[in-house]
GUPA-819289 format. One record per residue (C-alpha): residue number from 1; x, y, z; residue in one letter. Coordinates in steps of 0.05 Angstrom, whole numbers, plus 5000, padded with zeros to 4 digits. Each point is the difference from the previous one (the first is absolute). Example, Ala and Ser with C-alpha at 12.3 -4.5 7.8 and 13.67 -1.06 7.14 Angstrom:
BEGIN
<seq:1; X:5246; Y:4910; Z:5156; type:A>
<seq:2; X:5027; Y:5069; Z:4987; type:S>
***
This chain:
BEGIN
<seq:1; X:2009; Y:1870; Z:1006; type:M>
<seq:2; X:5019; Y:5052; Z:5052; type:Q>
<seq:3; X:5063; Y:5017; Z:5037; type:S>
<seq:4; X:5032; Y:5054; Z:5041; type:L>
<seq:5; X:5025; Y:5053; Z:4952; type:T>
<seq:6; X:5073; Y:4992; Z:4984; type:K>
<seq:7; X:5043; Y:5063; Z:5000; type:G>
<seq:8; X:5010; Y:5017; Z:4927; type:I>
<seq:9; X:5059; Y:5038; Z:4973; type:V>
<seq:10; X:4981; Y:5021; Z:4929; type:L>
<seq:11; X:5071; Y:5006; Z:4974; type:A>
<seq:12; X:5045; Y:4962; Z:4953; type:M>
<seq:13; X:5036; Y:4942; Z:5032; type:S>
<seq:14; X:5071; Y:5020; Z:4986; type:F>
<seq:15; X:5066; Y:4992; Z:5038; type:A>
<seq:16; X:5067; Y:5032; Z:5009; type:A>
<seq:17; X:5066; Y:4973; Z:5025; type:L>
<seq:18; X:5057; Y:5047; Z:5012; type:S>
<seq:19; X:5064; Y:4995; Z:4960; type:S>
<seq:20; X:5051; Y:4949; Z:5023; type:A>
<seq:21; X:5042; Y:5054; Z:5032; type:A>
<seq:22; X:4945; Y:5015; Z:5050; type:T>
<seq:23; X:4978; Y:4929; Z:5016; type:Y>
<seq:24; X:5041; Y:4991; Z:5063; type:G>
<seq:25; X:5030; Y:4933; Z:5022; type:Q>
<seq:26; X:4962; Y:4956; Z:4951; type:K>
<seq:27; X:4997; Y:5029; Z:4930; type:T>
<seq:28; X:4984; Y:4980; Z:4929; type:A>
<seq:29; X:5068; Y:4988; Z:4968; type:T>
<seq:30; X:5026; Y:5004; Z:4928; type:D>
<seq:31; X:5012; Y:4925; Z:4996; type:A>
<seq:32; X:4994; Y:4971; Z:4930; type:T>
<seq:33; X:5029; Y:4930; Z:5009; type:A>
<seq:34; X:4940; Y:4963; Z:4973; type:S>
<seq:35; X:4941; Y:5014; Z:4954; type:A>
<seq:36; X:4943; Y:5033; Z:5038; type:P>
<seq:37; X:4935; Y:4962; Z:5011; type:V>
<seq:38; X:4958; Y:5063; Z:5009; type:A>
<seq:39; X:5005; Y:5076; Z:4998; type:T>
<seq:40; X:4970; Y:5045; Z:5052; type:V>
<seq:41; X:4977; Y:5070; Z:4980; type:Y>
<seq:42; X:4991; Y:5048; Z:5058; type:I>
<seq:43; X:4971; Y:5070; Z:5002; type:Q>
<seq:44; X:5045; Y:5052; Z:5032; type:G>
<seq:45; X:4993; Y:5075; Z:5008; type:H>
<seq:46; X:5056; Y:5009; Z:4949; type:D>
<seq:47; X:4979; Y:4947; Z:4951; type:G>
<seq:48; X:4994; Y:4925; Z:4988; type:I>
<seq:49; X:5051; Y:4956; Z:5035; type:Y>
<seq:50; X:5015; Y:4934; Z:4966; type:V>
<seq:51; X:5027; Y:4938; Z:5034; type:Y>
<seq:52; X:5016; Y:4931; Z:4973; type:N>
<seq:53; X:4985; Y:4940; Z:5044; type:V>
<seq:54; X:5047; Y:4940; Z:5003; type:S>
<seq:55; X:4978; Y:4928; Z:5006; type:A>
<seq:56; X:5015; Y:5005; Z:5074; type:A>
<seq:57; X:4953; Y:5060; Z:5007; type:G>
<seq:58; X:5054; Y:5054; Z:5007; type:T>
<seq:59; X:4986; Y:5069; Z:4972; type:L>
<seq:60; X:5052; Y:5032; Z:4954; type:A>
<seq:61; X:4994; Y:5073; Z:4979; type:A>
<seq:62; X:5002; Y:5012; Z:4925; type:V>
<seq:63; X:5051; Y:5053; Z:4981; type:K>
<seq:64; X:4967; Y:5063; Z:4974; type:G>
<seq:65; X:4939; Y:5000; Z:5045; type:S>
<seq:66; X:4962; Y:5038; Z:5023; type:P>
<seq:67; X:4968; Y:5021; Z:4934; type:V>
<seq:68; X:4949; Y:5056; Z:5000; type:W>
<seq:69; X:4932; Y:4988; Z:4969; type:V>
<seq:70; X:4937; Y:5043; Z:5002; type:S>
<seq:71; X:4946; Y:4973; Z:5046; type:G>
<seq:72; X:5003; Y:4939; Z:5045; type:N>
<seq:73; X:5018; Y:4928; Z:4988; type:L>
<seq:74; X:4936; Y:4963; Z:4982; type:A>
<seq:75; X:5014; Y:4936; Z:4961; type:A>
<seq:76; X:5045; Y:4965; Z:4949; type:M>
<seq:77; X:4977; Y:4978; Z:4931; type:R>
<seq:78; X:5054; Y:4958; Z:4967; type:G>
<seq:79; X:5059; Y:5047; Z:4987; type:S>
<seq:80; X:4961; Y:5062; Z:5021; type:Y>
<seq:81; X:4994; Y:5033; Z:5068; type:L>
<seq:82; X:4932; Y:5032; Z:5011; type:I>
<seq:83; X:4994; Y:5062; Z:5043; type:S>
<seq:84; X:4938; Y:5036; Z:5025; type:A>
<seq:85; X:4995; Y:5073; Z:5017; type:G>
<seq:86; X:4941; Y:5040; Z:5023; type:T>
<seq:87; X:4970; Y:5000; Z:4930; type:D>
<seq:88; X:5047; Y:4966; Z:4952; type:N>
<seq:89; X:5024; Y:4929; Z:4988; type:L>
<seq:90; X:5068; Y:4991; Z:4968; type:R>
<seq:91; X:5045; Y:4943; Z:4975; type:T>
<seq:92; X:5076; Y:4999; Z:5002; type:Y>
<seq:93; X:5043; Y:4951; Z:4961; type:K>
<seq:94; X:5041; Y:4954; Z:5044; type:I>
<seq:95; X:5072; Y:4998; Z:4975; type:E>
<seq:96; X:5044; Y:4937; Z:4997; type:S>
<seq:97; X:5029; Y:5021; Z:5067; type:T>
<seq:98; X:4932; Y:4996; Z:5032; type:G>
<seq:99; X:4997; Y:5076; Z:5010; type:L>
<seq:100; X:4941; Y:5041; Z:4975; type:P>
<seq:101; X:5017; Y:5038; Z:4937; type:G>
<seq:102; X:4963; Y:5052; Z:4959; type:G>
<seq:103; X:4924; Y:5012; Z:5001; type:K>
<seq:104; X:4964; Y:4966; Z:4943; type:V>
<seq:105; X:4926; Y:5007; Z:5016; type:G>
<seq:106; X:4953; Y:5047; Z:5037; type:E>
<seq:107; X:4925; Y:5009; Z:5008; type:I>
<seq:108; X:4958; Y:5049; Z:5040; type:D>
<seq:109; X:4946; Y:4966; Z:5041; type:T>
<seq:110; X:4962; Y:5065; Z:5005; type:Q>
<seq:111; X:4984; Y:4997; Z:4925; type:S>
<seq:112; X:4957; Y:4938; Z:5007; type:Y>
<seq:113; X:4938; Y:4971; Z:5032; type:G>
<seq:114; X:5000; Y:5000; Z:5076; type:G>
<seq:115; X:5043; Y:5063; Z:5005; type:A>
<seq:116; X:4943; Y:5037; Z:5036; type:K>
<seq:117; X:5011; Y:4951; Z:5058; type:C>
<seq:118; X:5068; Y:5028; Z:5016; type:G>
<seq:119; X:5074; Y:4986; Z:4988; type:T>
<seq:120; X:5044; Y:4938; Z:5007; type:I>
<seq:121; X:4997; Y:4979; Z:5073; type:D>
<seq:122; X:5011; Y:4927; Z:5017; type:G>
<seq:123; X:5038; Y:4938; Z:4978; type:A>
<seq:124; X:5001; Y:4981; Z:4926; type:S>
<seq:125; X:4985; Y:4929; Z:4977; type:L>
<seq:126; X:5034; Y:4967; Z:4940; type:L>
<seq:127; X:4974; Y:4935; Z:4971; type:D>
<seq:128; X:5044; Y:4938; Z:4995; type:H>
<seq:129; X:5015; Y:5012; Z:4926; type:A>
<seq:130; X:5022; Y:5071; Z:5016; type:G>
<seq:131; X:4953; Y:5031; Z:4949; type:E>
<seq:132; X:4944; Y:5031; Z:5041; type:Y>
<seq:133; X:5012; Y:5052; Z:5054; type:L>
<seq:134; X:4944; Y:5023; Z:5046; type:T>
<seq:135; X:5007; Y:5062; Z:5044; type:V>
<seq:136; X:4951; Y:5029; Z:5051; type:P>
<seq:137; X:4978; Y:5073; Z:4999; type:L>
<seq:138; X:4976; Y:5035; Z:5063; type:Y>
<seq:139; X:4987; Y:5069; Z:5026; type:G>
<seq:140; X:4940; Y:5020; Z:4958; type:G>
<seq:141; X:4936; Y:5025; Z:5032; type:P>
<seq:142; X:4954; Y:4941; Z:4989; type:S>
<seq:143; X:5037; Y:4939; Z:4972; type:C>
<seq:144; X:5061; Y:4957; Z:4995; type:A>
<seq:145; X:5024; Y:4965; Z:4937; type:A>
<seq:146; X:5044; Y:4944; Z:4972; type:L>
<seq:147; X:5032; Y:5017; Z:4933; type:Q>
<seq:148; X:5030; Y:4945; Z:4957; type:T>
<seq:149; X:5055; Y:5011; Z:4949; type:F>
<seq:150; X:5032; Y:4952; Z:4951; type:K>
<seq:151; X:5076; Y:5004; Z:4997; type:I>
<seq:152; X:5028; Y:4980; Z:4932; type:A>
<seq:153; X:5065; Y:4962; Z:4991; type:S>
<seq:154; X:5034; Y:5066; Z:4983; type:D>
<seq:155; X:4977; Y:5033; Z:5066; type:G>
<seq:156; X:4944; Y:5042; Z:4971; type:Q>
<seq:157; X:4933; Y:5009; Z:5037; type:F>
<seq:158; X:4929; Y:4992; Z:4974; type:T>
<seq:159; X:4940; Y:5017; Z:5044; type:F>
<seq:160; X:4948; Y:4944; Z:5001; type:L>
<seq:161; X:4946; Y:5022; Z:5048; type:G>
<seq:162; X:4982; Y:5015; Z:5072; type:D>
<seq:163; X:4956; Y:4972; Z:5055; type:S>
<seq:164; X:4970; Y:5050; Z:5050; type:Q>
<seq:165; X:4972; Y:4997; Z:5070; type:S>
<seq:166; X:4947; Y:5054; Z:5011; type:T>
<seq:167; X:4976; Y:4983; Z:5070; type:D>
<seq:168; X:4979; Y:5069; Z:5024; type:S>
<seq:169; X:5002; Y:4978; Z:5073; type:V>
<seq:170; X:5069; Y:4969; Z:5001; type:H>
<seq:171; X:5034; Y:5032; Z:4941; type:S>
<seq:172; X:5058; Y:5022; Z:5045; type:D>
<seq:173; X:5014; Y:4928; Z:5022; type:I>
<seq:174; X:5038; Y:4946; Z:4963; type:Y>
<seq:175; X:4947; Y:4982; Z:4947; type:Q>
<seq:176; X:5044; Y:4974; Z:4944; type:V>
<seq:177; X:5056; Y:4950; Z:5008; type:D>
<seq:178; X:5031; Y:4948; Z:4954; type:A>
<seq:179; X:5054; Y:4965; Z:5040; type:S>
<seq:180; X:5011; Y:4935; Z:4963; type:T>
<seq:181; X:4985; Y:4965; Z:4934; type:Y>
<seq:182; X:4973; Y:4930; Z:4992; type:S>
<seq:183; X:5049; Y:4952; Z:4968; type:S>
<seq:184; X:4965; Y:5006; Z:4932; type:N>
<seq:185; X:5002; Y:5077; Z:5003; type:D>
<seq:186; X:4925; Y:5004; Z:4987; type:L>
<seq:187; X:4980; Y:5020; Z:5070; type:F>
<seq:188; X:5027; Y:5046; Z:5055; type:A>
<seq:189; X:4984; Y:5006; Z:5073; type:Y>
<seq:190; X:5008; Y:5051; Z:5055; type:G>
<seq:191; X:4970; Y:5020; Z:5067; type:V>
<seq:192; X:4951; Y:5056; Z:5012; type:E>
<seq:193; X:5005; Y:5036; Z:5067; type:F>
<seq:194; X:4941; Y:5041; Z:5023; type:E>
<seq:195; X:4981; Y:5031; Z:5066; type:Q>
<seq:196; X:4995; Y:4939; Z:5045; type:G>
<seq:197; X:5004; Y:4948; Z:4944; type:G>
<seq:198; X:5038; Y:4965; Z:4945; type:S>
<seq:199; X:4985; Y:4954; Z:4942; type:G>
<seq:200; X:5029; Y:4972; Z:4936; type:F>
<seq:201; X:5003; Y:5042; Z:4937; type:L>
<seq:202; X:4999; Y:4958; Z:4936; type:A>
<seq:203; X:5017; Y:5021; Z:4929; type:Y>
<seq:204; X:5004; Y:4966; Z:4933; type:K>
<seq:205; X:5035; Y:5015; Z:4935; type:R>
<seq:206; X:4954; Y:5042; Z:4957; type:G>
<seq:207; X:4992; Y:4998; Z:4925; type:A>
<seq:208; X:5051; Y:5055; Z:4992; type:A>
<seq:209; X:5049; Y:4966; Z:5047; type:G>
<seq:210; X:4986; Y:5046; Z:5059; type:D>
<seq:211; X:4977; Y:4977; Z:5069; type:L>
<seq:212; X:4925; Y:5007; Z:5011; type:V>
<seq:213; X:4956; Y:4979; Z:5058; type:T>
<seq:214; X:4985; Y:4925; Z:4997; type:D>
<seq:215; X:4925; Y:4996; Z:5001; type:E>
<seq:216; X:5002; Y:4924; Z:5001; type:S>
<seq:217; X:5043; Y:4998; Z:5063; type:Y>
<seq:218; X:4977; Y:4958; Z:5060; type:A>
<seq:219; X:5036; Y:4974; Z:5061; type:E>
<seq:220; X:4995; Y:4944; Z:5050; type:K>
<seq:221; X:5039; Y:5017; Z:5062; type:D>
<seq:222; X:5033; Y:4956; Z:5053; type:P>
<seq:223; X:4954; Y:4973; Z:5054; type:T>
<seq:224; X:5008; Y:5045; Z:5061; type:P>
<seq:225; X:4997; Y:4985; Z:5073; type:D>
<seq:226; X:4927; Y:5013; Z:5018; type:P>
<seq:227; X:5022; Y:5043; Z:5058; type:V>
<seq:228; X:5039; Y:5047; Z:4953; type:D>
<seq:229; X:4945; Y:5004; Z:4947; type:S>
<seq:230; X:5042; Y:5006; Z:4936; type:N>
<seq:231; X:5065; Y:5016; Z:4966; type:Y>
<seq:232; X:5018; Y:5061; Z:4958; type:A>
<seq:233; X:5058; Y:5008; Z:4950; type:P>
<seq:234; X:5061; Y:5041; Z:5018; type:W>
<seq:235; X:5056; Y:4982; Z:4951; type:L>
<seq:236; X:4997; Y:4959; Z:4936; type:V>
<seq:237; X:5052; Y:4966; Z:4955; type:A>
<seq:238; X:4992; Y:4949; Z:4944; type:A>
<seq:239; X:5043; Y:4940; Z:4983; type:D>
<seq:240; X:5013; Y:4972; Z:4929; type:A>
<seq:241; X:4947; Y:4945; Z:5006; type:A>
<seq:242; X:4934; Y:5037; Z:5009; type:S>
<seq:243; X:5002; Y:5010; Z:5075; type:H>
<seq:244; X:4998; Y:5060; Z:5046; type:L>
<seq:245; X:5035; Y:5007; Z:5066; type:A>
<seq:246; X:4959; Y:5047; Z:5043; type:V>
<seq:247; X:5016; Y:5029; Z:5068; type:V>
<seq:248; X:4933; Y:5003; Z:5035; type:M>
<seq:249; X:4979; Y:5045; Z:5058; type:N>
<seq:250; X:4948; Y:4980; Z:5052; type:Q>
<seq:251; X:4957; Y:5062; Z:5010; type:P>
<seq:252; X:4953; Y:4975; Z:5054; type:F>
<seq:253; X:5001; Y:4959; Z:5063; type:G>
<seq:254; X:5056; Y:4985; Z:5049; type:P>
<seq:255; X:5054; Y:5001; Z:4945; type:A>
<seq:256; X:4982; Y:5070; Z:4975; type:C>
<seq:257; X:5034; Y:5037; Z:4970; type:C>
<seq:258; X:5074; Y:4988; Z:4990; type:S>
<seq:259; X:5000; Y:4924; Z:4996; type:T>
<seq:260; X:5019; Y:4975; Z:4931; type:F>
<seq:261; X:4995; Y:4932; Z:4966; type:S>
<seq:262; X:5028; Y:4976; Z:4934; type:L>
<seq:263; X:4948; Y:4971; Z:4952; type:A>
<seq:264; X:5005; Y:4968; Z:4932; type:S>
<seq:265; X:4950; Y:5007; Z:4943; type:Y>
<seq:266; X:4992; Y:4968; Z:4932; type:T>
<seq:267; X:4987; Y:5046; Z:4940; type:I>
<seq:268; X:4949; Y:4981; Z:4947; type:N>
<seq:269; X:5039; Y:5014; Z:4936; type:N>
<seq:270; X:4936; Y:5014; Z:4960; type:Q>
<seq:271; X:4961; Y:5046; Z:5047; type:T>
<seq:272; X:5052; Y:5025; Z:5050; type:G>
<seq:273; X:4959; Y:4974; Z:5058; type:A>
<seq:274; X:5040; Y:4977; Z:5061; type:I>
<seq:275; X:4984; Y:4947; Z:5051; type:S>
<seq:276; X:5033; Y:4972; Z:5062; type:S>
<seq:277; X:4993; Y:4933; Z:5034; type:T>
<seq:278; X:5040; Y:5024; Z:5061; type:N>
<seq:279; X:4969; Y:5005; Z:5069; type:T>
<seq:280; X:5018; Y:5035; Z:5065; type:Y>
<seq:281; X:5024; Y:4932; Z:5025; type:K>
<seq:282; X:5055; Y:4991; Z:4948; type:D>
<seq:283; X:5021; Y:5071; Z:4980; type:M>
<seq:284; X:5067; Y:5023; Z:5031; type:P>
<seq:285; X:4995; Y:5061; Z:5045; type:V>
<seq:286; X:5052; Y:5054; Z:4992; type:L>
<seq:287; X:5040; Y:5023; Z:5060; type:Q>
<seq:288; X:5011; Y:5070; Z:4971; type:I>
<seq:289; X:4958; Y:5058; Z:4975; type:Y>
<seq:290; X:5003; Y:4990; Z:4925; type:A>
<seq:291; X:5024; Y:5057; Z:4956; type:D>
<seq:292; X:5026; Y:4967; Z:4936; type:D>
<seq:293; X:4999; Y:4931; Z:4968; type:M>
<seq:294; X:5036; Y:4967; Z:4941; type:A>
<seq:295; X:4998; Y:4930; Z:4969; type:L>
<seq:296; X:5065; Y:4972; Z:4973; type:N>
<seq:297; X:5005; Y:4985; Z:4926; type:W>
<seq:298; X:4991; Y:4925; Z:5010; type:A>
<seq:299; X:4935; Y:5015; Z:5038; type:G>
<seq:300; X:5016; Y:4955; Z:5059; type:N>
<seq:301; X:5023; Y:5052; Z:5051; type:L>
<seq:302; X:4966; Y:5062; Z:5028; type:V>
<seq:303; X:5036; Y:5056; Z:5036; type:A>
<seq:304; X:4961; Y:5048; Z:5044; type:V>
<seq:305; X:5033; Y:5062; Z:5029; type:G>
<seq:306; X:4969; Y:5039; Z:5056; type:G>
<seq:307; X:5003; Y:5031; Z:5069; type:S>
<seq:308; X:5045; Y:4974; Z:5026; type:P>
<seq:309; X:5035; Y:4946; Z:4960; type:G>
<seq:310; X:4999; Y:4955; Z:4940; type:L>
<seq:311; X:4964; Y:4933; Z:4992; type:Q>
<seq:312; X:5005; Y:4945; Z:4948; type:L>
<seq:313; X:4948; Y:4948; Z:4980; type:F>
<seq:314; X:4997; Y:4941; Z:4953; type:H>
<seq:315; X:4947; Y:5015; Z:4948; type:F>
<seq:316; X:4964; Y:4937; Z:4979; type:N>
<seq:317; X:4954; Y:5023; Z:4944; type:G>
<seq:318; X:4927; Y:4991; Z:5019; type:A>
<seq:319; X:5019; Y:4962; Z:5063; type:A>
<seq:320; X:5013; Y:5039; Z:5064; type:P>
<seq:321; X:5067; Y:5034; Z:5007; type:A>
<seq:322; X:5047; Y:4976; Z:5055; type:T>
<seq:323; X:5047; Y:5040; Z:5045; type:A>
<seq:324; X:5074; Y:4996; Z:4983; type:F>
<seq:325; X:5045; Y:5019; Z:5058; type:G>
<seq:326; X:4986; Y:5052; Z:5052; type:G>
<seq:327; X:5000; Y:5076; Z:4997; type:V>
<seq:328; X:5064; Y:5028; Z:4969; type:L>
<seq:329; X:5024; Y:5069; Z:5022; type:L>
<seq:330; X:4950; Y:5002; Z:5058; type:P>
<seq:331; X:5023; Y:5070; Z:5021; type:K>
<seq:332; X:4999; Y:5031; Z:4930; type:V>
<seq:333; X:4940; Y:5029; Z:4962; type:D>
<seq:334; X:5002; Y:4974; Z:4928; type:I>
<seq:335; X:4964; Y:5043; Z:4948; type:D>
<seq:336; X:5015; Y:4966; Z:4934; type:E>
<seq:337; X:5019; Y:4930; Z:4976; type:V>
<seq:338; X:5021; Y:4975; Z:4932; type:M>
<seq:339; X:5031; Y:4937; Z:4968; type:W>
<seq:340; X:5047; Y:4985; Z:4942; type:D>
<seq:341; X:5000; Y:4934; Z:4963; type:K>
<seq:342; X:5061; Y:4972; Z:5037; type:N>
<seq:343; X:4970; Y:4989; Z:5069; type:N>
<seq:344; X:5017; Y:5069; Z:5026; type:H>
<seq:345; X:4951; Y:5039; Z:5042; type:L>
<seq:346; X:5008; Y:5075; Z:5010; type:Y>
<seq:347; X:4969; Y:5034; Z:5060; type:A>
<seq:348; X:5005; Y:5074; Z:5016; type:F>
<seq:349; X:4987; Y:5039; Z:5064; type:S>
<seq:350; X:4989; Y:5075; Z:4995; type:S>
<seq:351; X:5005; Y:5004; Z:5075; type:E>
<seq:352; X:5069; Y:4969; Z:5007; type:S>
<seq:353; X:5020; Y:5023; Z:4930; type:Q>
<seq:354; X:5028; Y:4932; Z:4982; type:E>
<seq:355; X:4991; Y:4951; Z:4942; type:L>
<seq:356; X:5002; Y:4927; Z:5020; type:Y>
<seq:357; X:5015; Y:4944; Z:4950; type:V>
<seq:358; X:4986; Y:4926; Z:5013; type:Y>
<seq:359; X:5011; Y:4937; Z:4961; type:T>
<seq:360; X:4937; Y:4959; Z:5008; type:V>
<seq:361; X:4986; Y:4930; Z:4975; type:T>
<seq:362; X:4943; Y:4952; Z:5017; type:A>
<seq:363; X:5041; Y:4974; Z:5059; type:T>
<seq:364; X:5047; Y:5056; Z:5022; type:S>
<seq:365; X:5003; Y:5075; Z:5016; type:I>
<seq:366; X:5069; Y:5032; Z:5001; type:T>
<seq:367; X:5019; Y:5074; Z:5003; type:E>
<seq:368; X:5044; Y:5016; Z:4940; type:A>
<seq:369; X:5073; Y:5024; Z:5009; type:P>
<seq:370; X:5004; Y:5075; Z:5010; type:G>
<seq:371; X:4927; Y:5007; Z:5024; type:S>
<seq:372; X:4973; Y:5046; Z:5025; type:P>
<seq:373; X:5019; Y:5060; Z:4957; type:Y>
<seq:374; X:4993; Y:5068; Z:5030; type:K>
<seq:375; X:4950; Y:5044; Z:4961; type:A>
<seq:376; X:4984; Y:5074; Z:4999; type:D>
<seq:377; X:4938; Y:5038; Z:4977; type:N>
<seq:378; X:4961; Y:4937; Z:4981; type:W>
<seq:379; X:4941; Y:5004; Z:4953; type:T>
<seq:380; X:4998; Y:4930; Z:4964; type:G>
<seq:381; X:5037; Y:4953; Z:4952; type:F>
<seq:382; X:4993; Y:4951; Z:4943; type:I>
<seq:383; X:5034; Y:4933; Z:4993; type:V>
<seq:384; X:5012; Y:4976; Z:4928; type:V>
<seq:385; X:5020; Y:4926; Z:4993; type:P>
<seq:386; X:5052; Y:4983; Z:4947; type:K>
<seq:387; X:4966; Y:4934; Z:4983; type:S>
***
C-alpha cells in the first residue's frame, strides 16, 4: 500500500503542563473532595507534574509536584514510572501520594543489540500486562531498531532482544514502529512511512519475549473506490476484542492526499494477519487532517485529533465505524488524545497550549468542568486509570 509520506517527528511523545500558579483563568486545583478516578502524569521542564482526576473530569494538582526524574516520561508499569533518556531507561517507585519517588531500576540501551542503529528516539510501547517495553533506536548510519525489555515486578529491566530495519535506501525514514498491541499481546502493529508511501508493519512475540518481524503476516484491506485505487494506513489502534481501528489515507485519485477514512480490521489471533470487510461506501470519512487516534477502554469509541479539531466515532468491531457528532474544537489543532476508564477523553493542542477534557458516553459528549486547562512547554502526558 502506498501513501503520501506523513511528516514524522522522531521524538518521545511527552507533555508538560505548567504549575497551577501559571495556568491563568482555568487551572487545575487542589480539590480532594472525592476519590480520583485517574491520575495524569505530565512532563514539564522542571519535572513531572501529577494531577488527580475527579469523577466529573476535573484536574486537581497533587501537592509536592513537580518531581524531578532523569529522562522523559515514557510509560507506567504498575507502581513504577518509566522514563527514557537518550541512552538509559529508568524506573521510579510511585509513592502512596501518586508522586514519583526514588529510582529503583536502570539499564543502558547502548549495551545491547541494536545499539549501532542509534539512541532512543520515538514513542515507547508497553504491552497490556505492563511487562514488556519496546523502544525505537534511530540515528545510526544504516539501520533502525526496536529493542524489547522485560520489566520485573520490582522495577528491574532485562534485555530480551531487538528487531532491526537495514533498508540501505530508506534507513533515514521511519522504518520501525510498534504503535499498538493486539488484545492477546502476541502481536503488535505500526505504520511504515517511506518516500511517497506507507504500509503496515507487523510484529509477533518472539521466543525470548521480544518483538520480531511477523513473517506469517498477511492483510486484506478495505475495498477502495476504483477511482482512488487503494487505501494506505496512517494511524493504528487495537481494541480488547481482536480488532484494529485504522485511519486510512487515499494516496491516489481525486481524494489524494489528505483525505482520511476510518477502517476496521479483524486480527487473526494465531497468525497476526488482519482483514477488513469495509468498503469505500460504508467507511466514515474524516473532516480533519489526522494526527493522533485513541480507542477508549471499552473499545466502542474512537477519538481522532488533528488539524484542525477533534472527531469521535462509534467503533463497531469488524463492522464499519460510524460518525458520532460533528467536529469539536474546529479552530484548534489537536496533537494528542488519550482516555481514562471513566469516560473521560483528554485532548491537547500544542498550538493553543491547552488541555481539553470531555466526558464521553455512547450517547453524549460534554466538556468537563474547568476545561480547557492552560498549558506551557508541552511535550506529552500519560493517563493512569485507577480502576
